[in-house]
C-alpha positions as CSV (number, residue, x, y, z in Angstrom):
1,M,27.4,96.1,88.5
2,E,26.8,98.1,91.5
3,V,27.2,96.9,95.2
4,K,27.3,98.2,98.8
5,I,29.1,96.4,101.4
6,D,28.3,97.6,105.1
7,K,31.5,98.4,107.0
8,M,30.4,97.1,110.3
9,T,28.6,93.8,109.3
10,G,30.1,93.0,105.9
11,K,26.6,92.6,104.6
12,L,26.3,92.8,100.8
13,E,23.6,94.7,99.2
14,V,23.4,94.4,95.3
15,L,22.3,97.9,94.0
16,Q,22.3,97.0,90.3
17,N,23.6,93.9,88.6
18,H,24.0,91.8,85.1
19,H,23.8,88.3,85.9
20,P,24.7,87.2,89.6
21,C,24.9,83.6,90.2
22,E,25.3,81.6,93.4
23,Y,28.3,79.1,93.7
24,A,29.3,77.2,96.7
25,G,28.9,79.9,99.3
26,F,29.8,82.5,96.9
27,Y,28.0,85.4,95.1
28,A,29.7,85.7,91.6
29,D,29.0,88.6,89.0
30,Y,31.2,89.1,86.0
31,I,31.3,91.1,82.8
32,G,33.3,89.5,80.0
33,N,33.3,86.2,78.1
34,P,34.1,83.2,80.4
35,T,35.5,80.1,79.3
36,C,33.4,76.8,79.4
37,E,35.6,75.7,82.3
38,F,35.0,78.7,84.3
39,E,31.6,77.7,85.6
40,K,33.0,74.4,87.0
41,Y,36.0,76.3,88.6
42,L,33.5,78.4,90.6
43,D,31.7,75.4,91.9
44,E,35.1,74.3,93.3
45,L,36.3,77.5,94.5
46,Q,37.9,77.9,97.8
47,S,39.2,80.8,99.9
48,D,42.6,80.7,98.1
49,Y,41.0,82.7,95.0
50,I,42.9,85.8,95.7
51,C,46.2,83.9,94.4
52,E,44.5,82.9,91.3
53,D,45.6,83.8,87.8
54,F,41.9,84.7,86.3
55,T,43.0,85.4,82.9
56,K,43.0,81.7,82.0
57,W,39.1,81.6,82.8
58,F,38.1,84.6,80.4
59,H,38.3,85.4,76.8
60,G,39.7,88.9,76.3
61,P,39.1,91.9,78.8
62,F,36.8,91.1,81.8
63,L,35.6,92.2,85.3
64,M,34.9,89.8,87.8
65,M,33.4,90.1,91.5
66,L,33.1,87.4,94.0
67,Y,31.4,87.8,97.3
68,D,32.4,85.3,100.0
69,K,29.4,85.0,102.1
70,K,31.4,83.2,104.9
71,Y,34.1,85.6,105.4
72,K,32.0,88.8,104.3
73,T,34.7,89.6,101.7
74,I,34.6,91.2,98.1
75,F,37.2,90.3,95.7
76,V,37.2,92.2,92.2
77,A,39.5,90.8,89.3
78,Q,40.3,92.1,86.0
79,H,42.2,91.3,82.8
80,L,45.9,92.3,82.8
81,F,45.0,95.2,80.3
82,G,41.8,96.3,82.2
83,T,38.1,95.9,82.1
84,P,35.6,96.4,79.5
85,V,33.4,98.8,81.8
86,P,35.0,101.3,84.4
87,V,35.4,100.2,88.0
88,Y,35.0,102.9,90.5
89,F,35.0,102.6,94.4
90,A,34.3,105.1,97.1
91,Q,33.1,105.0,100.9
92,N,31.2,107.1,103.4
93,N,30.8,106.5,107.1
94,E,28.7,103.4,106.9
95,A,29.7,101.5,103.7
96,I,32.0,100.9,100.9
97,F,30.5,101.1,97.2
98,I,31.6,99.6,93.9
99,S,30.1,100.9,90.8
100,T,30.7,100.5,87.0
101,T,29.6,104.2,86.6
102,L,31.1,107.3,88.1
103,K,27.6,109.1,88.3
104,K,26.1,106.2,90.3
105,C,29.2,106.1,92.6
106,K,28.9,109.6,93.2
107,E,25.2,109.3,94.3
108,Y,25.8,106.4,96.4
109,V,28.4,108.2,98.6
110,R,26.1,111.3,99.0
111,R,28.5,114.0,99.2
112,S,29.4,117.0,97.1
113,A,31.5,116.0,94.1
114,K,34.5,118.3,93.7
115,L,37.0,118.3,90.7
116,N,40.4,116.8,91.9
117,E,42.5,119.9,91.0
118,A,45.5,118.6,92.7
119,M,45.8,115.8,90.0
120,L,45.2,118.2,86.9
121,P,48.9,118.6,85.9
122,H,48.8,114.5,85.3
123,Y,45.6,115.1,83.2
124,F,47.1,117.8,81.0
125,Y,50.5,115.9,80.4
126,N,48.8,112.6,79.8
127,G,45.0,112.7,79.2
128,F,44.4,110.6,82.4
129,L,44.9,110.2,86.0
130,P,47.5,107.5,86.9
131,F,46.9,104.9,89.6
132,Q,43.8,104.9,91.4
133,H,42.9,108.6,91.1
134,T,39.9,110.0,89.2
135,L,38.9,113.6,88.4
136,I,36.4,113.6,91.3
137,Q,37.8,113.9,94.9
138,G,37.3,110.8,97.1
139,I,36.2,108.4,94.3
140,Y,38.8,105.9,93.1
141,K,39.3,103.6,90.3
142,L,40.8,100.2,89.9
143,P,44.3,100.7,88.9
144,P,46.5,98.6,86.7
145,R,47.9,95.2,87.6
146,K,45.8,95.3,90.7
147,N,42.8,93.5,92.1
148,L,40.4,94.9,94.9
149,L,39.8,93.2,98.2
150,I,37.4,94.5,100.7
151,C,37.4,92.8,104.0
152,N,36.5,94.0,107.5
153,G,35.7,97.4,106.3
154,D,39.0,97.9,104.7
155,V,39.8,98.4,100.9
156,K,43.1,96.7,99.7
157,L,44.6,96.7,96.4
158,M,46.3,93.4,95.7
159,D,48.9,92.5,93.1
160,M,47.6,90.8,90.1
161,K,49.0,87.3,89.4
162,I,49.9,86.4,85.8
163,D,51.5,83.1,85.1
164,F,53.7,83.3,82.0
165,F,56.0,80.4,81.2
166,T,59.4,80.9,79.6
167,V,60.2,79.6,76.0
168,D,63.8,79.9,74.7
169,W,63.3,81.2,71.1
170,D,66.8,81.0,70.5
171,H,66.3,77.4,69.7
172,V,63.1,78.0,67.6
173,S,63.4,77.6,64.0
174,E,62.2,80.3,61.7
175,E,59.4,77.9,60.4
176,D,58.4,76.6,63.7
177,G,58.3,80.4,64.9
178,F,56.1,81.5,62.1
179,C,53.8,78.4,62.6
180,R,53.5,79.3,66.3
181,Y,52.4,82.9,65.5
182,Q,50.1,81.8,62.8
183,D,48.2,79.2,65.1
184,T,47.9,81.5,68.1
185,L,46.5,84.3,65.9
186,R,44.1,82.1,64.1
187,Q,42.8,80.5,67.5
188,S,42.4,83.8,69.1
189,V,40.5,85.2,66.0
190,N,38.5,82.1,65.9
191,Y,37.3,82.7,69.5
192,S,35.9,85.9,68.5
193,L,34.2,84.7,65.3
194,Q,32.7,81.7,67.6
195,A,31.4,84.3,70.0
196,N,29.6,86.3,67.0
197,E,28.1,83.4,65.2
198,G,24.7,84.8,65.8
199,E,25.4,87.9,63.9
200,A,24.0,88.2,60.4
201,A,27.6,89.3,59.4
202,Y,30.8,89.7,61.3
203,A,31.6,93.4,62.1
204,M,35.3,94.2,62.1
205,A,37.2,97.5,62.4
206,L,39.8,98.1,59.7
207,S,42.5,100.3,58.9
208,S,45.6,99.9,56.8
209,G,47.7,98.6,59.6
210,Y,49.0,95.1,60.5
211,D,46.6,94.3,63.3
212,S,43.2,94.8,62.0
213,N,44.4,93.3,58.6
214,C,45.9,90.3,60.6
215,I,42.3,89.7,61.9
216,L,40.5,90.2,58.5
217,Y,42.8,87.9,56.8
218,N,42.5,85.1,59.3
219,A,38.6,85.4,59.6
220,R,38.4,85.2,56.0
221,Q,40.4,81.8,56.0
222,L,38.4,80.5,58.9
223,R,35.0,81.5,57.7
224,K,35.3,81.5,53.8
225,D,31.7,81.8,53.2
226,R,30.5,84.3,56.1
227,E,29.8,88.0,55.4
228,I,32.1,90.4,56.9
229,S,31.3,93.9,57.3
230,C,34.4,96.3,57.7
231,Y,34.5,99.7,59.5
232,S,36.8,102.4,59.3
233,V,37.1,105.9,60.4
234,G,39.2,108.7,59.0
235,G,39.2,112.7,59.1
236,D,38.2,115.0,56.2
237,K,41.5,116.8,56.8
238,G,44.9,115.3,57.1
239,I,45.8,111.6,56.1
240,D,42.7,109.5,55.8
241,E,43.4,105.8,56.2
242,T,39.9,104.8,55.0
243,V,41.1,105.0,51.3
244,Q,43.5,102.3,51.9
245,A,41.2,100.1,54.2
246,E,38.6,100.4,51.6
247,Y,41.0,99.1,48.9
248,I,42.1,96.3,51.2
249,A,38.6,95.1,52.0
250,G,37.9,95.0,48.1
251,Q,40.5,92.3,47.7
252,Y,38.5,89.8,49.7
253,E,35.3,88.2,48.5
254,N,32.1,88.6,50.4
255,V,33.4,91.6,52.5
256,S,31.7,94.8,52.6
257,F,32.9,98.3,53.6
258,R,31.6,101.1,55.8
259,K,33.3,104.3,56.8
260,A,32.7,107.5,59.0
261,T,34.4,110.8,58.8
262,V,35.5,113.1,61.6
263,T,34.4,116.7,60.7
264,P,33.6,120.0,62.8
265,E,30.2,118.4,63.4
266,T,31.8,115.6,65.6
267,L,33.2,118.4,67.9
268,T,29.6,119.5,68.5
269,H,29.0,116.2,70.4
270,L,31.8,116.9,72.7
271,D,29.6,116.9,75.8
272,E,28.2,113.8,74.9
273,I,31.6,112.3,74.4
274,V,32.7,113.4,77.9
275,E,29.4,111.8,79.3
276,R,29.8,108.6,77.6
277,L,33.6,108.4,78.9
278,E,32.9,109.7,82.2
279,G,36.1,111.6,82.2
280,T,38.0,108.5,82.1
281,I,40.4,109.4,79.2
282,Y,40.9,112.4,77.0
283,E,43.2,111.6,73.9
284,R,42.7,112.6,70.4
285,G,41.5,109.2,69.5
286,I,38.3,109.5,71.2
287,F,36.6,111.3,68.4
288,L,37.4,108.6,65.8
289,Q,36.0,106.2,68.5
290,Y,32.9,108.0,68.8
291,E,32.3,108.1,65.2
292,L,32.8,104.4,65.0
293,S,30.6,103.5,67.6
294,H,28.0,105.9,66.5
295,L,27.9,104.2,62.9
296,L,28.0,100.8,64.4
297,K,24.8,101.6,66.4
298,E,23.2,103.3,63.3
299,D,23.9,99.9,61.5
300,G,22.3,98.1,64.3
301,R,25.4,96.3,65.3
302,N,25.7,94.7,68.7
303,S,29.4,93.7,68.5
304,I,32.7,94.3,66.7
305,I,36.0,92.6,66.3
306,C,38.9,95.0,67.1
307,G,42.7,94.9,66.6
308,E,43.5,97.0,69.7
309,C,46.6,96.5,72.0
310,A,48.8,94.5,69.5
311,D,51.3,97.4,69.7
312,Q,51.6,96.7,73.4
313,I,51.3,92.9,73.3
314,F,54.3,92.7,71.2
315,H,56.4,95.3,72.8
316,Q,59.5,94.4,75.0
317,H,58.9,96.9,77.7
318,T,55.4,95.6,78.4
319,Y,56.9,92.5,80.2
320,G,60.2,93.9,81.3
321,D,61.2,95.7,84.6
322,K,59.2,98.7,85.5
323,R,61.2,102.1,85.1
324,S,60.7,104.5,88.0
325,V,57.3,105.9,87.9
326,P,57.2,108.6,85.1
327,F,55.3,111.8,85.4
328,V,54.7,111.8,81.5
329,Y,54.0,108.6,79.9
330,S,54.7,107.4,76.3
331,Y,53.8,104.8,73.9
332,G,57.6,103.9,73.5
333,E,58.6,103.8,77.0
334,D,55.4,102.7,78.9
335,P,53.5,100.6,76.4
336,F,51.5,98.7,79.0
337,E,50.4,101.8,80.7
338,M,49.2,103.3,77.6
339,A,47.2,100.3,76.7
340,Y,45.7,100.1,80.1
341,Y,44.9,103.9,80.5
342,V,44.3,105.0,77.0
343,V,44.1,102.5,74.1
344,L,41.5,99.9,75.6
345,K,39.7,102.5,77.7
346,K,38.7,104.5,74.8
347,S,37.6,101.5,72.8
348,T,35.6,99.4,75.3
349,Y,34.2,102.3,77.3
350,M,32.9,104.2,74.1
351,L,31.6,101.0,72.6
352,Q,30.0,99.9,75.7
353,S,28.3,103.2,76.1
354,F,26.5,102.6,72.7
355,G,25.4,99.0,73.6
356,V,28.2,97.6,71.4
357,E,30.6,94.9,72.8
358,G,34.0,95.0,71.7
359,Y,36.1,91.6,71.0
360,Y,39.9,91.8,71.0
361,P,41.8,88.7,69.7
362,F,45.0,90.1,70.7
363,L,44.1,90.3,74.4
364,E,43.3,86.4,74.5
365,R,45.5,84.7,77.1
366,E,47.4,82.9,74.5
367,M,48.4,86.2,72.7
368,L,49.8,87.5,76.1
369,Q,51.9,84.3,76.5
370,L,53.1,84.7,72.8
371,G,53.9,88.4,73.4
372,Y,55.8,87.5,76.5
373,E,57.7,84.6,74.7
374,T,58.9,87.0,71.8
375,R,59.3,90.3,73.5
376,F,63.0,90.4,72.8
377,L,62.5,89.5,69.2
378,N,59.8,92.1,68.5
379,Q,61.6,95.0,70.7
380,K,59.8,98.1,70.4
381,T,58.5,97.8,66.8
382,K,56.6,94.4,66.6
383,K,59.3,93.6,64.1
384,Y,59.0,89.9,64.4
385,Y,55.3,90.0,64.4
386,K,55.3,92.0,61.3
387,S,57.7,89.6,59.5
388,C,55.4,86.7,60.3
389,C,52.2,88.9,59.0
390,K,53.9,89.6,55.7
391,R,54.4,86.0,55.0
392,F,50.6,85.3,54.8
393,F,49.0,88.5,53.5
394,P,48.1,88.5,49.8
395,L,50.4,90.6,47.8
396,K,47.9,93.2,47.0
397,V,47.2,93.7,50.7
398,S,50.5,93.5,51.6
399,E,51.4,96.5,49.4
400,K,49.0,98.8,51.2
401,I,49.8,97.7,54.7
402,G,51.8,100.2,56.7
403,K,49.9,102.7,59.1
404,S,50.4,106.3,57.9
405,G,50.7,109.0,60.6
406,G,48.2,111.8,60.7
407,S,45.0,109.6,60.6
408,T,43.8,111.0,63.9
409,S,44.7,114.6,63.3
410,L,42.7,116.9,65.2
411,E,42.7,119.5,62.3
412,A,39.5,117.8,60.9
413,L,37.6,118.9,64.0
414,F,38.1,122.6,63.2
415,E,37.1,125.2,60.5
416,A,40.4,126.7,58.8
417,D,39.9,130.1,60.6
418,F,39.6,128.9,64.1
419,D,42.2,129.9,66.6
420,C,42.8,127.4,69.1
421,L,45.4,129.2,71.2
422,K,43.3,132.3,71.6
423,A,40.1,130.1,72.4
424,S,42.4,128.2,75.1
425,E,43.4,131.5,76.9
426,K,39.7,132.0,77.7
427,S,39.5,129.0,79.8
428,R,40.0,129.2,83.7
429,F,42.3,126.0,83.5
430,F,44.7,127.6,80.9
431,D,48.4,127.5,81.8
432,D,51.0,128.2,79.3
433,E,53.2,125.5,80.8
434,Y,51.0,122.7,79.6
435,R,50.6,124.3,76.2
436,L,54.3,124.0,75.6
437,T,54.3,120.1,76.0
438,Q,54.2,119.9,72.5
439,K,53.3,116.1,72.1
440,Y,52.4,116.2,68.5
441,G,53.9,119.2,66.7
442,V,53.3,122.9,67.5
443,K,49.9,123.2,65.7
444,E,48.5,119.9,66.7
445,S,49.8,120.1,70.3
446,I,47.9,123.6,70.5
447,R,44.7,121.9,69.1
448,D,45.1,119.1,71.4
449,Y,45.6,121.4,74.5
450,Y,42.5,123.5,73.7
451,L,40.3,120.3,73.3
452,S,41.8,119.0,76.7
453,L,40.5,122.2,78.2
454,C,37.0,122.1,76.6
455,Y,36.9,118.3,77.8
456,L,37.6,119.2,81.4
457,E,35.1,122.1,81.5
458,S,32.6,119.8,80.1
459,F,33.5,117.2,82.9
460,E,33.2,119.7,85.6
461,K,30.0,121.0,84.3
462,Q,28.3,117.6,84.0
463,F,29.8,115.8,87.1
464,C,30.9,118.2,89.7
465,D,28.5,120.0,92.1
């Protein structure tokens, strides 16, 4: 999706598209999985589309663009937790551009691309730049909880509308609550299965945690005779979840298991990883995501069903009042932001770069509503959700459930004698203040800081002039 809109005339030029459609005076383009009612809705669309809650018209993450031919207005909408591909926008003297690739956006504006060094403290502390900022000066991204409106040559960020209704769970019995969870989970998983009926076998990401296992269990109940191929990634050093995941997969009939391993060889592909992510996110999980995507492509897979964002959907703070804008974000206090900036980005963007589409049952509209309803029951640990899961997992599976920390350890990327601190000090971006953040313990934090330096250097080399 790449478009140009003339600042003076408002005329739209489509530079590259996916499947644009004409609807009652609108040009429509979208990336995602629309519901069957969406086509009908577009035919009836009026100028009050800006106030619409679009999550109900799509399954999971989506990106939608509407061009109103009468008013020469572009409106870009997204899922609450983000888009399956990046959304960048920039402008020069004549036009405003929207693009799903940073490189294309840079080419369109036709000016020197300079590293956004003023924002680097945010990058080193969090691995991403908050709000609309990117690593290139003058190029911006669609920020969380916002939609984009371009009208009369102006770019405006509009608050997103999400309609949650309130349910008083104080008066919901234990059995009714369990049934509500079970029905919603099964319904959400069923959509992903329906969308993948044409595949020879369903591909699913599997770990030893609750979320991917919840998907596998429900998929097995819904499609008892269909083959399921489970994919898992671990490191050759540190805790390796693939051992538990392979055992769990073996407890079900007609379920195969494939795994990939993060090794020092993975690190030799850093430039490729940066190119695929276009500098959107540095986080230590990107190396596992790369190996997973590579394995899927090697196996000829076009899609995979994933368990991302359950930690954030079933977290009290996702739906609560926002605390004052932090400088350093955390999974415990800022679950929504971490889902938007990190969890979903490293999954969808990496998969899409390999031509693989991710399906995310936990991001269905009904799951968002369920998370909102039970936010106080789940608090910060998904405890109510976990209690429901334990009731339907087979005993041998339940015994292995429970994610073990360390599965994404960066130790697996390095030879034993490599000195990350000494190597970090050679970088022009080295600053001892950032090294001391120690997000993961001393040794792991030094590895993490070194890799963030390498990632940034690679980005500058590939994307800046």
